[in-house]
mmCIF file of the C-alpha atoms, coordinates in Angstrom:
data_MODEL
# 
_entry.id   MODEL 
# 
loop_
_atom_site.group_PDB 
_atom_site.id 
_atom_site.type_symbol 
_atom_site.label_atom_id 
_atom_site.label_alt_id 
_atom_site.label_comp_id 
_atom_site.label_asym_id 
_atom_site.label_entity_id 
_atom_site.label_seq_id 
_atom_site.pdbx_PDB_ins_code 
_atom_site.Cartn_x 
_atom_site.Cartn_y 
_atom_site.Cartn_z 
_atom_site.occupancy 
_atom_site.B_iso_or_equiv 
_atom_site.pdbx_formal_charge 
_atom_site.auth_seq_id 
_atom_site.auth_comp_id 
_atom_site.auth_asym_id 
_atom_site.auth_atom_id 
_atom_site.pdbx_PDB_model_num 
ATOM 1   C CA . UNK A 1 1   ? 17.712 257.442 135.950 1.00 0.00 ? 1   UNK A CA 1 
ATOM 2   C CA . UNK A 1 2   ? 20.537 257.114 133.436 1.00 0.00 ? 2   UNK A CA 1 
ATOM 3   C CA . UNK A 1 3   ? 22.273 253.743 133.596 1.00 0.00 ? 3   UNK A CA 1 
ATOM 4   C CA . UNK A 1 4   ? 25.843 253.042 132.577 1.00 0.00 ? 4   UNK A CA 1 
ATOM 5   C CA . UNK A 1 5   ? 27.698 249.745 132.117 1.00 0.00 ? 5   UNK A CA 1 
ATOM 6   C CA . UNK A 1 6   ? 31.129 250.033 133.725 1.00 0.00 ? 6   UNK A CA 1 
ATOM 7   C CA . UNK A 1 7   ? 33.850 248.184 135.610 1.00 0.00 ? 7   UNK A CA 1 
ATOM 8   C CA . UNK A 1 8   ? 33.897 247.902 139.387 1.00 0.00 ? 8   UNK A CA 1 
ATOM 9   C CA . UNK A 1 9   ? 37.406 247.178 140.697 1.00 0.00 ? 9   UNK A CA 1 
ATOM 10  C CA . UNK A 1 10  ? 38.007 244.337 143.125 1.00 0.00 ? 10  UNK A CA 1 
ATOM 11  C CA . UNK A 1 11  ? 41.020 242.266 144.074 1.00 0.00 ? 11  UNK A CA 1 
ATOM 12  C CA . UNK A 1 12  ? 44.139 243.259 145.946 1.00 0.00 ? 12  UNK A CA 1 
ATOM 13  C CA . UNK A 1 13  ? 46.998 245.643 145.317 1.00 0.00 ? 13  UNK A CA 1 
ATOM 14  C CA . UNK A 1 14  ? 48.625 244.872 141.944 1.00 0.00 ? 14  UNK A CA 1 
ATOM 15  C CA . UNK A 1 15  ? 46.156 241.993 141.397 1.00 0.00 ? 15  UNK A CA 1 
ATOM 16  C CA . UNK A 1 16  ? 43.082 243.704 139.924 1.00 0.00 ? 16  UNK A CA 1 
ATOM 17  C CA . UNK A 1 17  ? 39.870 241.934 139.103 1.00 0.00 ? 17  UNK A CA 1 
ATOM 18  C CA . UNK A 1 18  ? 36.912 243.775 137.608 1.00 0.00 ? 18  UNK A CA 1 
ATOM 19  C CA . UNK A 1 19  ? 33.197 243.114 137.636 1.00 0.00 ? 19  UNK A CA 1 
ATOM 20  C CA . UNK A 1 20  ? 31.044 244.367 134.774 1.00 0.00 ? 20  UNK A CA 1 
ATOM 21  C CA . UNK A 1 21  ? 28.137 246.115 136.467 1.00 0.00 ? 21  UNK A CA 1 
ATOM 22  C CA . UNK A 1 22  ? 25.174 248.278 135.568 1.00 0.00 ? 22  UNK A CA 1 
ATOM 23  C CA . UNK A 1 23  ? 25.056 251.390 137.747 1.00 0.00 ? 23  UNK A CA 1 
ATOM 24  C CA . UNK A 1 24  ? 23.343 254.715 138.013 1.00 0.00 ? 24  UNK A CA 1 
ATOM 25  C CA . UNK A 1 25  ? 25.455 257.300 136.198 1.00 0.00 ? 25  UNK A CA 1 
ATOM 26  C CA . UNK A 1 26  ? 26.072 259.289 139.399 1.00 0.00 ? 26  UNK A CA 1 
ATOM 27  C CA . UNK A 1 27  ? 27.104 256.300 141.574 1.00 0.00 ? 27  UNK A CA 1 
ATOM 28  C CA . UNK A 1 28  ? 30.778 255.974 142.561 1.00 0.00 ? 28  UNK A CA 1 
ATOM 29  C CA . UNK A 1 29  ? 32.882 253.377 140.695 1.00 0.00 ? 29  UNK A CA 1 
ATOM 30  C CA . UNK A 1 30  ? 32.826 250.776 143.470 1.00 0.00 ? 30  UNK A CA 1 
ATOM 31  C CA . UNK A 1 31  ? 29.508 251.867 144.930 1.00 0.00 ? 31  UNK A CA 1 
ATOM 32  C CA . UNK A 1 32  ? 25.989 250.520 144.773 1.00 0.00 ? 32  UNK A CA 1 
ATOM 33  C CA . UNK A 1 33  ? 25.087 248.828 141.505 1.00 0.00 ? 33  UNK A CA 1 
ATOM 34  C CA . UNK A 1 34  ? 21.871 247.700 139.855 1.00 0.00 ? 34  UNK A CA 1 
ATOM 35  C CA . UNK A 1 35  ? 23.079 244.400 138.405 1.00 0.00 ? 35  UNK A CA 1 
ATOM 36  C CA . UNK A 1 36  ? 26.295 242.402 138.056 1.00 0.00 ? 36  UNK A CA 1 
ATOM 37  C CA . UNK A 1 37  ? 26.461 241.063 134.478 1.00 0.00 ? 37  UNK A CA 1 
ATOM 38  C CA . UNK A 1 38  ? 30.008 239.793 134.043 1.00 0.00 ? 38  UNK A CA 1 
ATOM 39  C CA . UNK A 1 39  ? 33.669 239.753 135.012 1.00 0.00 ? 39  UNK A CA 1 
ATOM 40  C CA . UNK A 1 40  ? 37.069 240.672 133.588 1.00 0.00 ? 40  UNK A CA 1 
ATOM 41  C CA . UNK A 1 41  ? 40.489 239.517 134.751 1.00 0.00 ? 41  UNK A CA 1 
ATOM 42  C CA . UNK A 1 42  ? 43.193 241.565 132.999 1.00 0.00 ? 42  UNK A CA 1 
ATOM 43  C CA . UNK A 1 43  ? 45.953 239.259 134.269 1.00 0.00 ? 43  UNK A CA 1 
ATOM 44  C CA . UNK A 1 44  ? 44.687 236.376 132.118 1.00 0.00 ? 44  UNK A CA 1 
ATOM 45  C CA . UNK A 1 45  ? 44.551 236.548 128.328 1.00 0.00 ? 45  UNK A CA 1 
ATOM 46  C CA . UNK A 1 46  ? 40.962 236.721 127.093 1.00 0.00 ? 46  UNK A CA 1 
ATOM 47  C CA . UNK A 1 47  ? 39.477 236.337 130.555 1.00 0.00 ? 47  UNK A CA 1 
ATOM 48  C CA . UNK A 1 48  ? 36.316 238.337 130.013 1.00 0.00 ? 48  UNK A CA 1 
ATOM 49  C CA . UNK A 1 49  ? 32.854 236.867 130.483 1.00 0.00 ? 49  UNK A CA 1 
ATOM 50  C CA . UNK A 1 50  ? 29.543 238.659 130.182 1.00 0.00 ? 50  UNK A CA 1 
ATOM 51  C CA . UNK A 1 51  ? 25.968 237.418 130.238 1.00 0.00 ? 51  UNK A CA 1 
ATOM 52  C CA . UNK A 1 52  ? 24.950 238.138 126.655 1.00 0.00 ? 52  UNK A CA 1 
ATOM 53  C CA . UNK A 1 53  ? 21.217 238.331 127.265 1.00 0.00 ? 53  UNK A CA 1 
ATOM 54  C CA . UNK A 1 54  ? 21.571 240.814 130.148 1.00 0.00 ? 54  UNK A CA 1 
ATOM 55  C CA . UNK A 1 55  ? 24.018 242.998 128.223 1.00 0.00 ? 55  UNK A CA 1 
ATOM 56  C CA . UNK A 1 56  ? 21.676 243.122 125.241 1.00 0.00 ? 56  UNK A CA 1 
ATOM 57  C CA . UNK A 1 57  ? 18.741 243.908 127.542 1.00 0.00 ? 57  UNK A CA 1 
ATOM 58  C CA . UNK A 1 58  ? 20.483 246.835 129.245 1.00 0.00 ? 58  UNK A CA 1 
ATOM 59  C CA . UNK A 1 59  ? 21.652 248.250 125.930 1.00 0.00 ? 59  UNK A CA 1 
ATOM 60  C CA . UNK A 1 60  ? 18.102 247.970 124.572 1.00 0.00 ? 60  UNK A CA 1 
ATOM 61  C CA . UNK A 1 61  ? 16.658 249.976 127.474 1.00 0.00 ? 61  UNK A CA 1 
ATOM 62  C CA . UNK A 1 62  ? 19.160 252.791 126.983 1.00 0.00 ? 62  UNK A CA 1 
ATOM 63  C CA . UNK A 1 63  ? 22.185 251.997 129.146 1.00 0.00 ? 63  UNK A CA 1 
ATOM 64  C CA . UNK A 1 64  ? 25.483 253.269 127.747 1.00 0.00 ? 64  UNK A CA 1 
ATOM 65  C CA . UNK A 1 65  ? 28.815 251.461 127.995 1.00 0.00 ? 65  UNK A CA 1 
ATOM 66  C CA . UNK A 1 66  ? 31.815 253.325 129.351 1.00 0.00 ? 66  UNK A CA 1 
ATOM 67  C CA . UNK A 1 67  ? 34.689 253.763 126.891 1.00 0.00 ? 67  UNK A CA 1 
ATOM 68  C CA . UNK A 1 68  ? 36.838 251.230 128.741 1.00 0.00 ? 68  UNK A CA 1 
ATOM 69  C CA . UNK A 1 69  ? 34.117 248.588 128.805 1.00 0.00 ? 69  UNK A CA 1 
ATOM 70  C CA . UNK A 1 70  ? 33.317 249.155 125.132 1.00 0.00 ? 70  UNK A CA 1 
ATOM 71  C CA . UNK A 1 71  ? 36.946 248.704 124.059 1.00 0.00 ? 71  UNK A CA 1 
ATOM 72  C CA . UNK A 1 72  ? 37.405 245.641 126.269 1.00 0.00 ? 72  UNK A CA 1 
ATOM 73  C CA . UNK A 1 73  ? 34.216 243.926 125.101 1.00 0.00 ? 73  UNK A CA 1 
ATOM 74  C CA . UNK A 1 74  ? 34.666 244.779 121.402 1.00 0.00 ? 74  UNK A CA 1 
ATOM 75  C CA . UNK A 1 75  ? 36.269 241.395 120.443 1.00 0.00 ? 75  UNK A CA 1 
ATOM 76  C CA . UNK A 1 76  ? 33.643 239.504 122.436 1.00 0.00 ? 76  UNK A CA 1 
ATOM 77  C CA . UNK A 1 77  ? 30.781 241.402 120.798 1.00 0.00 ? 77  UNK A CA 1 
ATOM 78  C CA . UNK A 1 78  ? 32.308 240.820 117.333 1.00 0.00 ? 78  UNK A CA 1 
ATOM 79  C CA . UNK A 1 79  ? 32.347 237.082 118.005 1.00 0.00 ? 79  UNK A CA 1 
ATOM 80  C CA . UNK A 1 80  ? 28.681 237.288 119.009 1.00 0.00 ? 80  UNK A CA 1 
ATOM 81  C CA . UNK A 1 81  ? 27.874 238.858 115.631 1.00 0.00 ? 81  UNK A CA 1 
ATOM 82  C CA . UNK A 1 82  ? 28.856 235.601 113.927 1.00 0.00 ? 82  UNK A CA 1 
ATOM 83  C CA . UNK A 1 83  ? 27.029 233.418 116.469 1.00 0.00 ? 83  UNK A CA 1 
ATOM 84  C CA . UNK A 1 84  ? 23.226 233.639 116.834 1.00 0.00 ? 84  UNK A CA 1 
ATOM 85  C CA . UNK A 1 85  ? 21.948 234.208 120.363 1.00 0.00 ? 85  UNK A CA 1 
ATOM 86  C CA . UNK A 1 86  ? 20.196 230.835 120.414 1.00 0.00 ? 86  UNK A CA 1 
ATOM 87  C CA . UNK A 1 87  ? 23.461 228.959 119.802 1.00 0.00 ? 87  UNK A CA 1 
ATOM 88  C CA . UNK A 1 88  ? 25.287 230.995 122.448 1.00 0.00 ? 88  UNK A CA 1 
ATOM 89  C CA . UNK A 1 89  ? 22.814 229.904 125.130 1.00 0.00 ? 89  UNK A CA 1 
ATOM 90  C CA . UNK A 1 90  ? 23.649 226.864 127.196 1.00 0.00 ? 90  UNK A CA 1 
ATOM 91  C CA . UNK A 1 91  ? 22.245 223.618 125.833 1.00 0.00 ? 91  UNK A CA 1 
ATOM 92  C CA . UNK A 1 92  ? 19.092 222.265 127.407 1.00 0.00 ? 92  UNK A CA 1 
ATOM 93  C CA . UNK A 1 93  ? 19.696 219.678 130.126 1.00 0.00 ? 93  UNK A CA 1 
ATOM 94  C CA . UNK A 1 94  ? 19.169 216.090 129.054 1.00 0.00 ? 94  UNK A CA 1 
ATOM 95  C CA . UNK A 1 95  ? 16.275 214.201 130.533 1.00 0.00 ? 95  UNK A CA 1 
ATOM 96  C CA . UNK A 1 96  ? 17.079 211.296 132.809 1.00 0.00 ? 96  UNK A CA 1 
ATOM 97  C CA . UNK A 1 97  ? 16.613 207.888 131.292 1.00 0.00 ? 97  UNK A CA 1 
ATOM 98  C CA . UNK A 1 98  ? 13.517 206.055 132.448 1.00 0.00 ? 98  UNK A CA 1 
ATOM 99  C CA . UNK A 1 99  ? 14.273 202.909 134.410 1.00 0.00 ? 99  UNK A CA 1 
ATOM 100 C CA . UNK A 1 100 ? 13.386 199.781 132.500 1.00 0.00 ? 100 UNK A CA 1 
ATOM 101 C CA . UNK A 1 101 ? 10.530 197.729 133.867 1.00 0.00 ? 101 UNK A CA 1 
ATOM 102 C CA . UNK A 1 102 ? 12.073 194.296 134.391 1.00 0.00 ? 102 UNK A CA 1 
ATOM 103 C CA . UNK A 1 103 ? 9.730  191.753 135.960 1.00 0.00 ? 103 UNK A CA 1 
# 
């Protein structure tokens, strides 16, 4: 099975909203997908978000990005090149403070 990373169109007429999905190469654009890895709203400036770890995983196992996805994600991927993956991950949750033992 050849996988491709592409946009799946959602939203209403003249108000598009795209999901970044991993699909089988032969699946229709808005058809069944393997995994949803991000979103893109072309009506807002810079409104693209993708799960970095999942994108890197799918690229490592041989998935190809469509031309449109590649050109849209290019600035985001360039910013990742300057930021290590460990810094891009969400910070670890803080532990709750232990209640003091007042007697």
